[in-house]
C-alpha positions as CSV (number, residue, x, y, z in Angstrom):
1,X,15.8,-5.0,20.7
2,X,15.4,-6.0,17.0
3,X,11.7,-6.3,17.5
4,X,11.5,-2.9,19.0
5,X,13.5,-1.4,16.1
6,X,11.2,-3.1,13.6
7,X,8.1,-1.7,15.4
8,X,9.6,1.7,15.4
9,X,10.5,1.6,11.6
10,X,7.4,-0.1,10.2
11,X,4.7,0.2,12.9
12,X,2.4,-2.2,14.6
13,X,1.3,-5.4,12.8
14,X,-2.1,-5.2,11.1
15,X,-4.8,-7.8,11.2
16,X,-5.7,-9.6,7.9
17,X,-9.2,-8.2,8.4
18,X,-7.8,-4.7,8.0
19,X,-6.7,-5.3,4.4
20,X,-9.7,-3.4,3.0
21,X,-8.4,-0.3,4.8
22,X,-5.2,-0.5,2.9
23,X,-6.9,0.3,-0.4
24,X,-6.2,3.8,-1.8
25,X,-8.5,6.3,-3.5
26,X,-7.9,8.0,-6.9
27,X,-6.1,11.1,-5.3
28,X,-3.5,9.1,-3.5
29,X,-3.2,6.5,-6.4
30,X,-2.5,9.3,-8.9
31,X,0.4,10.5,-6.7
32,X,2.1,7.1,-6.0
33,X,1.4,5.4,-9.3
34,X,1.8,8.3,-11.7
35,X,5.0,9.7,-10.0
36,X,7.2,7.7,-12.3
37,X,5.5,8.9,-15.5
38,X,5.2,12.5,-14.3
39,X,8.8,12.6,-13.1
40,X,10.1,11.6,-16.5
41,X,9.1,15.1,-17.6
42,X,12.3,16.2,-15.8
43,X,14.6,14.1,-18.1
44,X,12.5,13.1,-21.2
45,X,12.8,16.4,-23.0
46,X,16.4,16.6,-22.1
47,X,17.0,13.2,-23.8
48,X,15.6,14.7,-27.0
49,X,18.0,17.6,-26.9
50,X,21.0,15.4,-26.1
51,X,20.5,13.6,-29.4
52,X,19.8,16.8,-31.4
53,X,22.9,18.6,-30.1
54,X,25.0,16.1,-32.0
55,X,23.9,18.0,-35.1
56,X,23.9,21.4,-33.6
57,X,21.8,23.9,-31.6
58,X,20.1,24.8,-34.9
59,X,18.4,21.4,-34.9
60,X,16.6,22.1,-31.6
61,X,13.4,23.2,-33.4
62,X,12.9,19.5,-34.3
63,X,12.1,18.9,-30.6
64,X,8.6,20.4,-31.2
65,X,7.5,17.8,-33.9
66,X,9.3,15.1,-32.0
67,X,7.3,16.0,-28.9
68,X,4.1,15.9,-30.9
69,X,5.0,12.3,-31.9
70,X,5.7,11.4,-28.3
71,X,2.3,12.8,-27.3
72,X,0.6,10.8,-30.1
73,X,2.2,7.6,-28.7
74,X,1.2,8.6,-25.2
75,X,-2.4,8.9,-26.3
76,X,-2.3,5.4,-27.9
77,X,-0.8,3.9,-24.8
78,X,-3.2,5.5,-22.4
79,X,-6.3,4.4,-24.4
80,X,-4.8,0.9,-24.8
81,X,-4.0,0.5,-21.1
82,X,-7.5,1.8,-20.3
83,X,-8.8,-1.1,-22.3
84,X,-6.4,-3.5,-20.5
85,X,-7.7,-2.3,-17.1
86,X,-11.3,-3.3,-18.0
87,X,-10.3,-6.5,-19.8
88,X,-8.1,-7.7,-17.0
89,X,-9.5,-6.1,-13.8
90,X,-7.4,-8.2,-11.4
91,X,-4.1,-6.5,-12.5
92,X,-1.0,-8.0,-14.0
93,X,-0.8,-5.6,-16.9
94,X,1.5,-6.6,-19.8
95,X,2.4,-10.0,-18.2
96,X,-1.2,-11.2,-17.9
97,X,-2.2,-9.8,-21.4
98,X,0.8,-11.3,-23.1
99,X,0.5,-14.7,-21.4
100,X,-3.2,-14.9,-22.1
101,X,-3.1,-13.9,-25.8
102,X,0.4,-14.6,-27.0
103,X,1.5,-17.6,-24.9
104,X,3.6,-18.4,-21.9
105,X,7.0,-17.3,-23.2
106,X,5.9,-13.8,-24.5
107,X,4.2,-13.4,-21.1
108,X,7.4,-14.3,-19.3
109,X,9.4,-11.9,-21.5
110,X,7.0,-9.1,-20.6
111,X,6.9,-10.1,-16.9
112,X,10.7,-10.4,-16.7
113,X,11.2,-7.1,-18.6
114,X,8.9,-5.3,-16.1
115,X,10.5,-6.9,-13.1
116,X,13.9,-5.6,-14.2
117,X,12.3,-2.3,-15.3
118,X,10.8,-1.6,-11.9
119,X,14.3,-2.1,-10.4
120,X,15.6,0.3,-12.9
121,X,12.7,2.7,-12.1
122,X,13.9,3.0,-8.6
123,X,17.6,3.3,-9.6
124,X,16.9,5.9,-12.4
125,X,14.4,7.9,-10.4
126,X,16.6,8.2,-7.3
127,X,19.7,8.9,-9.4
128,X,17.8,11.6,-11.3
129,X,16.6,13.1,-8.1
130,X,20.1,13.1,-6.7
131,X,21.2,14.9,-9.9
132,X,18.6,17.6,-9.4
133,X,19.8,18.2,-5.8
134,X,23.5,18.4,-6.9
135,X,22.5,20.7,-9.8
136,X,21.4,23.2,-7.1
137,X,24.2,22.4,-4.7
138,X,27.3,21.4,-6.9
139,X,29.4,20.7,-3.8
140,X,27.4,17.6,-3.2
141,X,28.0,16.1,-6.6
142,X,30.8,13.8,-5.5
143,X,28.4,12.2,-2.9
144,X,25.8,11.2,-5.6
145,X,26.0,7.4,-4.8
146,X,25.8,7.8,-1.0
147,X,22.8,10.2,-1.3
148,X,21.0,7.9,-3.7
149,X,21.4,4.9,-1.4
150,X,20.1,6.8,1.6
151,X,16.9,7.7,-0.4
152,X,16.4,4.0,-1.5
153,X,16.6,2.9,2.1
154,X,14.1,5.6,3.2
155,X,11.6,4.5,0.5
156,X,12.0,0.9,1.3
157,X,11.2,1.4,5.0
158,X,8.4,3.8,4.1
159,X,6.8,1.2,1.8
160,X,7.2,-1.5,4.4
161,X,4.8,0.6,6.5
162,X,2.0,-0.1,4.1
163,X,0.4,1.3,0.9
164,X,-1.9,3.7,2.7
165,X,0.7,5.3,4.9
166,X,3.3,5.7,2.1
167,X,0.6,7.2,-0.2
168,X,-0.4,9.7,2.5
169,X,3.1,10.9,2.8
170,X,4.2,10.8,-0.8
171,X,1.1,12.5,-2.3
172,X,2.1,16.0,-1.1
173,X,5.5,16.2,-2.9
174,X,3.9,14.9,-6.2
175,X,1.2,17.5,-6.2
176,X,3.7,20.2,-5.2
177,X,5.8,19.2,-8.2
178,X,2.8,19.4,-10.5
179,X,2.0,22.9,-9.1
180,X,5.6,24.0,-9.4
181,X,5.7,23.0,-13.1
182,X,2.4,24.5,-13.9
183,X,3.6,27.8,-12.4
184,X,6.9,27.5,-14.3
185,X,5.2,26.7,-17.6
186,X,2.6,29.5,-17.2
187,X,5.2,32.2,-16.2
188,X,7.6,31.0,-19.0
189,X,4.9,31.1,-21.7
190,X,3.8,34.6,-20.4
191,X,7.4,35.8,-20.7
192,X,7.6,34.4,-24.3
193,X,4.3,36.0,-25.3
194,X,5.2,39.4,-23.8
195,X,8.6,39.4,-25.4
196,X,10.8,39.0,-22.3
197,X,12.6,36.2,-24.1
198,X,14.7,37.0,-27.2
199,X,12.8,36.1,-30.4
200,X,16.2,35.6,-32.2
201,X,17.5,32.9,-29.9
202,X,15.9,29.8,-31.2
203,X,16.1,28.6,-34.8
204,X,12.7,29.1,-36.4
205,X,10.6,26.0,-36.9
206,X,11.0,24.7,-40.5
207,X,14.5,26.0,-41.0
208,X,16.6,23.4,-43.0
209,X,19.5,22.0,-40.9
210,X,22.5,20.4,-42.5
211,X,23.4,17.0,-41.1
212,X,19.9,16.1,-39.9
213,X,18.6,12.7,-41.0
214,X,15.6,10.4,-40.4
215,X,17.8,8.2,-38.3
216,X,18.7,11.0,-35.9
217,X,15.1,12.1,-35.7
218,X,14.0,8.6,-34.9
219,X,16.8,8.3,-32.4
220,X,15.6,11.5,-30.7
221,X,12.0,10.3,-30.7
222,X,13.1,7.0,-29.1
223,X,15.0,8.9,-26.4
224,X,12.1,11.3,-25.8
225,X,9.8,8.3,-25.4
226,X,11.6,7.5,-22.2
227,X,9.2,10.0,-20.7
228,X,6.4,7.4,-21.2
229,X,7.9,4.9,-18.8
230,X,5.6,4.2,-15.9
231,X,2.4,4.5,-18.0
232,X,1.7,0.8,-17.4
233,X,2.0,0.9,-13.6
234,X,-1.6,1.6,-13.0
235,X,-2.8,-1.5,-14.9
236,X,-0.5,-3.6,-12.7
237,X,-1.7,-2.2,-9.5
238,X,-5.5,-2.4,-9.9
239,X,-5.8,-4.5,-6.7
240,X,-4.6,-1.5,-4.7
241,X,-7.6,0.7,-5.6
242,X,-10.8,1.1,-3.7
243,X,-13.9,-0.4,-5.2
244,X,-14.9,-0.2,-8.0
245,X,-11.2,-0.8,-8.6
246,X,-11.2,-0.9,-12.5
247,X,-13.3,2.3,-12.8
248,X,-11.1,4.1,-10.3
249,X,-7.9,2.8,-12.0
250,X,-9.1,3.8,-15.5
251,X,-10.0,7.4,-14.3
252,X,-6.6,7.7,-12.6
253,X,-4.9,6.6,-15.8
254,X,-6.7,9.2,-17.9
255,X,-5.8,11.9,-15.4
256,X,-2.2,10.8,-15.4
257,X,-2.1,11.0,-19.2
258,X,-3.5,14.5,-19.3
259,X,-1.0,15.8,-16.7
260,X,1.9,14.1,-18.5
261,X,0.9,15.6,-21.8
262,X,0.6,19.1,-20.5
263,X,3.9,19.0,-18.5
264,X,5.9,17.3,-21.2
265,X,4.8,19.7,-24.0
266,X,5.2,22.7,-21.7
267,X,8.9,21.8,-20.8
268,X,9.7,21.1,-24.5
269,X,8.2,24.4,-25.6
270,X,10.1,26.4,-23.0
271,X,13.4,24.6,-23.7
272,X,13.0,25.5,-27.4
273,X,12.1,29.2,-26.9
274,X,14.8,29.7,-24.2
275,X,17.4,28.0,-26.4
276,X,18.4,25.7,-23.6
277,X,21.5,23.5,-24.3
278,X,21.9,20.3,-22.2
279,X,24.8,20.4,-19.8
280,X,26.6,17.7,-17.9
281,X,25.9,18.9,-14.4
282,X,22.9,21.2,-14.8
283,X,19.6,19.7,-15.9
284,X,17.3,21.3,-18.5
285,X,14.6,22.0,-16.0
286,X,17.1,23.7,-13.8
287,X,18.2,26.0,-16.6
288,X,14.6,26.8,-17.6
289,X,13.7,27.6,-13.9
290,X,16.8,29.8,-13.6
291,X,16.0,31.6,-16.8
292,X,12.4,32.1,-15.8
293,X,12.7,33.1,-12.1
294,X,16.4,33.7,-11.5
295,X,18.1,32.1,-8.4
296,X,15.3,33.0,-6.0
297,X,12.7,31.1,-4.0
298,X,10.7,29.9,-7.0
299,X,13.9,28.4,-8.6
300,X,14.7,26.4,-5.5
301,X,11.0,25.5,-5.1
302,X,11.0,24.0,-8.7
303,X,14.3,22.3,-8.1
304,X,13.3,21.0,-4.7
305,X,10.0,19.6,-5.9
306,X,11.7,18.1,-9.0
307,X,14.2,16.4,-6.9
308,X,11.5,15.1,-4.6
309,X,9.3,13.7,-7.3
310,X,12.3,12.2,-9.1
311,X,13.2,10.4,-5.9
312,X,9.6,9.5,-5.0
313,X,8.9,8.3,-8.6
314,X,10.7,5.2,-7.4
315,X,7.6,4.6,-5.4
316,X,5.9,3.5,-8.6
317,X,8.3,0.6,-8.7
318,X,7.6,-0.2,-5.0
319,X,3.8,-0.2,-5.8
320,X,3.9,-2.2,-9.0
321,X,6.9,-4.6,-8.5
322,X,5.4,-6.6,-5.6
323,X,2.0,-7.0,-7.3
324,X,3.6,-8.2,-10.6
325,X,5.8,-10.6,-8.5
326,X,2.6,-11.9,-6.9
327,X,1.1,-12.8,-10.3
328,X,4.3,-14.5,-11.4
329,X,4.5,-16.4,-8.0
330,X,0.9,-17.5,-8.3
331,X,1.9,-19.1,-11.7
332,X,4.9,-20.7,-9.9
333,X,7.5,-18.8,-12.1
334,X,9.3,-17.1,-9.1
335,X,9.6,-18.1,-5.5
336,X,6.4,-18.4,-3.5
337,X,7.9,-16.1,-0.8
338,X,6.7,-13.2,-2.9
339,X,3.1,-14.2,-2.1
340,X,3.6,-13.6,1.6
341,X,2.2,-10.4,3.2
342,X,4.2,-8.7,5.9
343,X,3.2,-7.2,9.2
344,X,1.6,-4.2,7.4
345,X,-0.2,-6.3,4.8
346,X,2.1,-5.3,2.0
347,X,4.1,-7.8,0.0
348,X,7.2,-7.1,2.1
349,X,9.6,-9.6,0.5
350,X,9.1,-8.0,-2.9
351,X,9.7,-4.5,-1.4
352,X,12.9,-5.6,0.3
353,X,14.3,-7.4,-2.8
354,X,13.4,-4.4,-5.0
355,X,15.3,-2.1,-2.6
356,X,18.4,-4.3,-2.5
357,X,18.6,-4.8,-6.2
358,X,18.2,-1.0,-6.8
359,X,21.1,-0.3,-4.5
360,X,23.3,-2.7,-6.4
361,X,22.4,-1.0,-9.7
362,X,23.1,2.5,-8.3
363,X,26.5,1.3,-7.0
364,X,27.3,-0.5,-10.3
365,X,26.4,2.6,-12.5
366,X,27.7,5.2,-10.0
367,X,24.2,6.8,-9.9
368,X,24.8,8.1,-13.5
369,X,21.3,8.6,-14.9
370,X,22.3,8.8,-18.6
371,X,23.7,5.3,-18.5
372,X,20.5,3.8,-16.9
373,X,17.8,5.5,-18.9
374,X,18.3,3.7,-22.3
375,X,18.2,0.3,-20.6
376,X,15.3,1.5,-18.5
377,X,13.3,2.7,-21.5
378,X,13.9,-0.4,-23.7
379,X,12.9,-2.6,-20.8
380,X,9.5,-1.0,-20.7
381,X,8.9,-0.7,-24.5
382,X,9.2,-4.5,-24.9
383,X,6.2,-5.1,-22.6
384,X,4.4,-2.1,-24.3
385,X,4.8,-3.9,-27.7
386,X,3.8,-7.3,-26.4
387,X,0.8,-6.1,-24.5
388,X,-0.5,-4.1,-27.5
389,X,0.0,-7.0,-29.8
390,X,-1.8,-9.3,-27.3
391,X,-4.8,-7.0,-27.2
392,X,-4.9,-6.9,-31.0
393,X,-5.1,-10.7,-31.0
394,X,-7.7,-10.6,-28.3
395,X,-10.0,-8.3,-30.3
396,X,-9.5,-10.3,-33.5
397,X,-10.3,-13.6,-31.7
398,X,-13.3,-12.4,-29.6
399,X,-14.7,-9.6,-31.8
400,X,-16.9,-8.0,-29.2
401,X,-19.2,-5.1,-30.0
402,X,-17.2,-2.0,-31.0
403,X,-13.9,-3.9,-31.3
404,X,-12.7,-2.2,-34.4
405,X,-11.7,1.2,-32.8
406,X,-10.1,-0.8,-30.0
407,X,-8.2,-2.9,-32.5
408,X,-7.0,0.3,-34.3
409,X,-5.8,1.9,-31.1
410,X,-3.9,-1.2,-30.0
411,X,-2.4,-1.7,-33.5
412,X,-1.2,1.9,-33.5
413,X,0.4,1.5,-30.0
414,X,2.0,-1.8,-31.0
415,X,3.6,-0.4,-34.2
416,X,5.0,2.7,-32.6
417,X,6.2,0.8,-29.6
418,X,7.9,-1.7,-31.8
419,X,9.6,1.1,-33.8
420,X,10.8,2.8,-30.6
421,X,12.2,-0.6,-29.3
422,X,14.0,-1.1,-32.6
423,X,15.5,2.4,-32.5
424,X,16.8,1.8,-29.0
425,X,18.6,-1.3,-30.2
426,X,19.9,0.4,-33.4
427,X,21.0,3.6,-31.8
428,X,22.0,2.7,-28.3
429,X,23.1,-1.0,-28.7
430,X,26.2,-0.5,-26.6
431,X,24.0,0.6,-23.7
432,X,21.1,-1.9,-24.1
433,X,22.7,-5.0,-25.5
434,X,22.6,-6.6,-22.0
435,X,18.8,-7.0,-22.2
436,X,19.3,-9.5,-25.0
437,X,21.4,-11.5,-22.6
438,X,19.6,-11.3,-19.4
439,X,16.0,-11.7,-20.8
440,X,16.6,-15.3,-22.1
441,X,18.4,-16.0,-18.8
442,X,15.4,-14.7,-16.8
443,X,12.9,-16.7,-18.9
444,X,15.1,-19.8,-18.5
445,X,15.2,-19.3,-14.7
446,X,11.4,-18.8,-14.7
447,X,10.9,-22.2,-16.4
448,X,13.4,-23.9,-14.1
449,X,11.5,-22.6,-11.0
450,X,8.2,-23.7,-12.5
451,X,9.6,-27.2,-13.3
452,X,10.8,-27.5,-9.7
453,X,7.4,-26.6,-8.2
454,X,5.7,-29.0,-10.6
455,X,8.1,-31.8,-9.6
456,X,7.5,-31.0,-5.9
457,X,3.8,-31.1,-6.4
458,X,3.9,-34.5,-8.2
459,X,6.1,-36.0,-5.4
460,X,3.8,-34.7,-2.6
461,X,0.5,-35.5,-4.1
462,X,-1.0,-38.7,-2.6
463,X,-2.4,-39.8,-5.9
464,X,0.9,-39.8,-7.7
465,X,3.7,-40.4,-5.1
466,X,5.0,-43.8,-4.0
467,X,3.5,-45.1,-0.8
468,X,5.7,-44.7,2.3
469,X,7.1,-48.0,3.7
470,X,5.8,-49.4,6.9
471,X,7.8,-48.7,10.1
472,X,8.4,-51.7,12.4
473,X,10.4,-49.9,15.0
474,X,12.7,-46.9,15.8
475,X,16.4,-46.6,16.5
476,X,17.4,-43.4,18.2
477,X,20.9,-41.9,18.0
478,X,21.8,-39.2,20.5
479,X,25.1,-37.3,19.7
480,X,26.6,-36.3,23.1
481,X,29.4,-33.9,23.9
482,X,29.6,-34.5,27.6
483,X,27.6,-35.5,30.7
484,X,25.3,-32.5,31.2
485,X,21.7,-31.6,31.9
486,X,21.3,-30.9,28.2
487,X,22.2,-34.6,27.4
488,X,20.2,-35.9,30.3
489,X,17.1,-33.9,29.1
490,X,17.5,-35.4,25.6
491,X,17.9,-39.0,26.8
492,X,14.8,-38.7,28.9
493,X,12.9,-37.5,25.8
494,X,14.2,-40.4,23.8
495,X,13.2,-42.9,26.5
496,X,9.7,-41.5,26.7
497,X,9.1,-42.5,23.0
498,X,9.9,-46.2,23.8
499,X,12.3,-46.8,20.9
500,X,13.7,-50.3,20.2
501,X,17.2,-49.0,20.9
502,X,18.9,-45.8,22.0
503,X,22.5,-45.3,21.0
504,X,24.6,-42.4,22.4
505,X,27.5,-41.4,20.2
506,X,30.6,-39.5,21.5
507,X,33.2,-38.2,19.1
508,X,36.7,-37.9,20.7
509,X,39.7,-36.2,19.4
510,X,42.2,-37.9,21.8
511,X,42.3,-41.5,22.8
512,X,42.6,-40.6,26.5
513,X,39.4,-38.5,26.4
514,X,37.7,-41.5,24.7
515,X,38.5,-43.9,27.6
516,X,37.7,-41.4,30.3
517,X,34.3,-40.6,28.8
518,X,33.5,-44.3,28.5
519,X,34.2,-44.9,32.2
520,X,32.1,-41.9,33.3
521,X,29.2,-43.0,31.0
522,X,29.2,-46.5,32.4
523,X,28.7,-45.1,35.8
524,X,26.1,-42.5,34.8
525,X,24.0,-44.3,32.1
526,X,24.8,-48.1,32.2
527,X,21.5,-49.0,30.5
528,X,22.1,-46.9,27.4
529,X,24.6,-48.1,24.8
530,X,27.5,-45.7,24.1
531,X,29.5,-45.7,20.9
532,X,32.7,-43.7,20.9
533,X,34.2,-42.6,17.6
534,X,37.8,-41.3,17.2
535,X,38.3,-38.4,14.9
536,X,41.9,-38.0,13.6
537,X,41.1,-34.7,11.9
538,X,39.2,-33.1,14.8
539,X,35.9,-33.2,12.9
540,X,32.6,-34.2,14.6
541,X,30.6,-34.2,11.4
542,X,32.7,-36.7,9.4
543,X,32.8,-39.7,11.9
544,X,29.2,-39.1,13.1
545,X,27.7,-39.1,9.6
546,X,29.6,-42.3,8.6
547,X,28.2,-44.0,11.7
548,X,24.6,-42.7,11.0
549,X,24.9,-44.0,7.4
550,X,25.9,-47.4,8.6
551,X,23.1,-47.7,11.1
552,X,20.5,-46.3,8.6
553,X,21.5,-48.8,6.0
554,X,21.1,-51.8,8.4
555,X,17.8,-50.3,9.8
556,X,16.3,-49.9,6.3
557,X,16.8,-53.6,5.6
558,X,14.6,-54.3,8.6
559,X,12.1,-51.5,8.0
560,X,13.3,-49.6,11.1
561,X,13.3,-45.8,11.3
562,X,16.5,-44.0,12.5
563,X,15.9,-40.9,14.5
564,X,18.7,-38.5,15.4
565,X,17.9,-36.7,18.7
566,X,20.1,-33.6,18.9
567,X,20.6,-32.0,22.3
568,X,20.8,-28.2,22.2
569,X,21.0,-25.6,24.9
570,X,19.4,-22.2,24.2
571,X,21.1,-19.1,25.9
572,X,19.0,-16.7,27.7
573,X,20.1,-13.8,25.5
574,X,20.3,-14.0,21.8
575,X,23.8,-12.5,21.6
576,X,25.2,-15.2,23.8
577,X,24.9,-17.6,20.8
578,X,28.1,-16.0,19.2
579,X,30.0,-17.2,22.3
580,X,29.3,-20.9,21.5
581,X,30.4,-23.1,18.6
582,X,26.8,-24.2,17.6
583,X,27.8,-27.8,16.9
584,X,24.2,-28.9,17.2
585,X,23.1,-26.5,14.4
586,X,25.9,-27.8,12.1
587,X,25.0,-31.4,12.8
588,X,21.3,-30.8,12.1
589,X,22.1,-28.8,8.9
590,X,24.3,-31.6,7.6
591,X,22.1,-34.5,8.5
592,X,19.0,-32.9,7.2
593,X,19.8,-33.8,3.6
594,X,20.4,-37.5,4.5
595,X,17.7,-39.8,3.3
596,X,15.8,-42.3,5.6
597,X,16.5,-40.5,8.9
598,X,14.5,-38.2,11.1
599,X,16.1,-35.2,12.9
600,X,14.7,-34.1,16.2
601,X,16.1,-31.3,18.3
602,X,15.5,-31.2,22.1
603,X,16.1,-27.7,23.5
604,X,17.3,-27.0,27.0
605,X,16.8,-23.3,28.0
606,X,19.4,-21.7,30.2
607,X,18.1,-19.4,32.9
608,X,21.1,-17.1,33.3
């Protein structure tokens, strides 16, 4: 039944030879890898206004020069990540760049930040999408968390079906969103130009505003820069592109930058001329759409596509998180399970872990976007800063032809990214302080995992590990619970191996049961030694392990191997297992960690 459900949800397994068919073209890649960056248009401009409103609506004209600054940073980042794509065509983005040029720890800081950031990408995107839905339908506002969790589960299942299939489905909503915003911006600008919008509403650009300061402007700039999250995703996901992968990735990145610049500047411009004031339960885009179209089909079209892309922007995390995890796992900094491909050739373990972690965040923050965005943004600007700095050192060290313009581009990106990071810490410390705690913890965990893998390798390598002692003979211990076909099957198996000795062990809770069993055994298997153990505390594990330890100690002195042969019957139906106490599983689980013994399970399959 579980297998049938799995097939229904994620489809038939794909052969390894079909991996090439799972690569995506530029059109689909733009949709699934740019959705995070493009969706941030829905909340990036709003974050600028939320800071400026602390001074007053008169300060809203500052959103225009702040937006220009954000676009300048976007240009630097796009050009820089284009260089990273060609310099590191196998993907890995900020992690690989930082590790290669700055060292292991900066690389781990970048990698750890991005892993957490992709989890936040899913949580923020889905929460923001839920906000867009509840802005249009306020009655659903109290169900934000439940709606967000349902969307995360949907996206997780969709991505488990494979990159190509998820891209085919998700491309349509992304391009519909781009179309909707182009129409919104075009109609809005037309209304402004033709005088349909009051010219007296916004404060004219250049008007002095009391209470404004450089600190507030930098804070607004840092908040608006949250619209740039997701820019790095394409450089992480180069292996997902069809060949030539670096060329296709670079072109997709440039297209994403152009779309993001147009949409971001358009929303900021409309918000200024419409005099939009940020509200708790109605988004800025919702207010602009209502002002432009009224509550008609186009309003709901804009809101619907905005909600869709905000939710589907989480797919950027699902595309980039598993690939980043693969790079870290290859370097032995996270569990090797992240290297395994699932039935549909995707890195399913990474997809599932990402979905579960995102749900935990959504529940913890009650799907409130404004509490997640600062942590989300600072988590991506740390890798931005490190990757740009790493590329600066790369150009200085290698000095290839035409390196000076590249160096200037990376330097500009590094300086601005560093300033934005500092502003987040200075202005929103209460919301982002946790990154200063969990990043060192994550890096420490990375090193501990690496140390474990190195230690395992040293112990398993024939050239370094101690030689195994010679084995002169074998003593087999068979735990028995009664005189049954299961026990008989196990004893026959043990005899077939011609051990030096077979010892059957029976643990009794009552003295009378002990004597009765000894009498029955003597008649049934007189040629096999039986040892009965009395358990005062009704425990099988305790007396059995003490006996095994005693035998193993004596056997080791004579270079004999002790093997525990565990009888186990297998029910015909899986659910029948819950009707039995699973003593054999407990014994095996406990004894597995004992040194100098071998565990062997002999299954007996029931027919009804």
